[in-house]
Every structure is written in structure tokens, then in C-alpha cells.
C-alpha positions in Angstrom: 34.6 -15.2 -23.6 35.1 -12.1 -25.6 35.9 -9.1 -23.4 34.7 -5.5 -24.3 36.9 -2.4 -24.1 36.0 1.2 -24.5 38.2 2.7 -27.2 39.8 5.1 -24.8 40.6 2.4 -22.3 42.0 0.2 -25.2 44.3 2.9 -26.3 45.6 3.5 -22.8 46.1 -0.2 -22.2 46.9 -1.5 -25.6 49.6 -3.9 -24.5 47.2 -5.5 -22.2 44.4 -5.7 -24.9 46.9 -7.4 -27.2 48.0 -9.9 -24.5 44.4 -10.7 -23.6 43.6 -11.3 -27.5 46.5 -13.9 -27.5 45.6 -15.7 -24.2 41.8 -15.3 -24.1 40.6 -14.7 -27.7 39.1 -11.9 -29.7 38.7 -8.4 -27.7 35.8 -6.2 -28.7 36.5 -2.5 -28.9 33.5 -0.2 -28.7 32.9 3.5 -29.4 29.8 5.1 -27.7 28.7 1.7 -26.6 28.6 0.1 -30.1 31.1 -2.4 -31.4 33.6 -0.7 -33.6 36.3 -3.3 -33.9 37.5 -6.7 -32.8 41.2 -7.4 -32.1 42.3 -10.9 -32.8 45.5 -12.9 -32.3 47.6 -13.6 -35.2 46.8 -17.3 -34.9 42.9 -16.6 -34.8 43.3 -14.3 -37.9 45.4 -16.8 -39.8 42.7 -19.5 -39.2 40.0 -17.1 -40.5 41.9 -15.8 -43.5 43.0 -19.2 -44.7 41.7 -19.8 -48.3 38.9 -22.1 -48.3 38.8 -24.8 -51.0 36.3 -24.5 -53.8 33.3 -27.0 -54.0 35.0 -29.3 -56.5 38.2 -29.5 -54.4 36.1 -30.1 -51.3 34.4 -33.0 -53.1 37.7 -34.4 -54.3 39.0 -34.4 -50.7 35.9 -36.2 -49.4 36.5 -39.4 -47.7 34.2 -41.2 -50.3 36.0 -39.6 -53.3 36.7 -42.5 -55.8 34.0 -44.8 -54.4 32.1 -46.4 -57.3 28.5 -45.7 -56.7 25.9 -47.7 -58.6 22.9 -45.4 -58.8 19.7 -46.6 -60.4 17.3 -43.9 -61.4 13.7 -44.3 -62.2 13.2 -42.9 -65.7 9.5 -43.5 -66.1 7.5 -40.4 -66.9 4.3 -41.2 -64.9 3.6 -41.8 -61.4 0.6 -42.6 -59.2 -0.6 -39.7 -57.0 -3.2 -40.4 -54.4 -5.5 -37.4 -54.1 
């Protein structure tokens, strides 16, 4: 659960805020009751900042990549529509 700290409190107890970010997760810092910043541990930041593969790379890494699919498509131009 994310803990909320007022800015003045976070400044006065910075080492505690940092330790809480490492042990408990993101720490929210507020200014006048509004969220102004979120302090993350380095581990959480690295996970979020890690480059994401593009769509083509994602498909190539798929477990079904290389499976020969035999798709049959209906090429007729008309169809029955019940009104």
C-alpha cells in the first residue's frame, strides 16, 4: 500500500521515506493535499523504465511464432443477410 507524506514531513524524514520506498513500495509526496510526486525504489524504477519491445518483436517472441497456420478465407463477394 502506498503511503502518503506531506512535503515538509518527507523533507524532514527523507531517509525514512527512502527506506519505506525500498521495503513497502512507492511513497506518495503531497503538497497542499494534492499528490506532487511519487518516490520509487531503484528496483521499481528500473522495471518501469525498461524498454518495451515493439509490436513486431513481441510477435516474434510469441510462443506460437513459427507455427505454420493454414488459414482459409472466404473470398466470395456476396453473402446472405436475413432482414
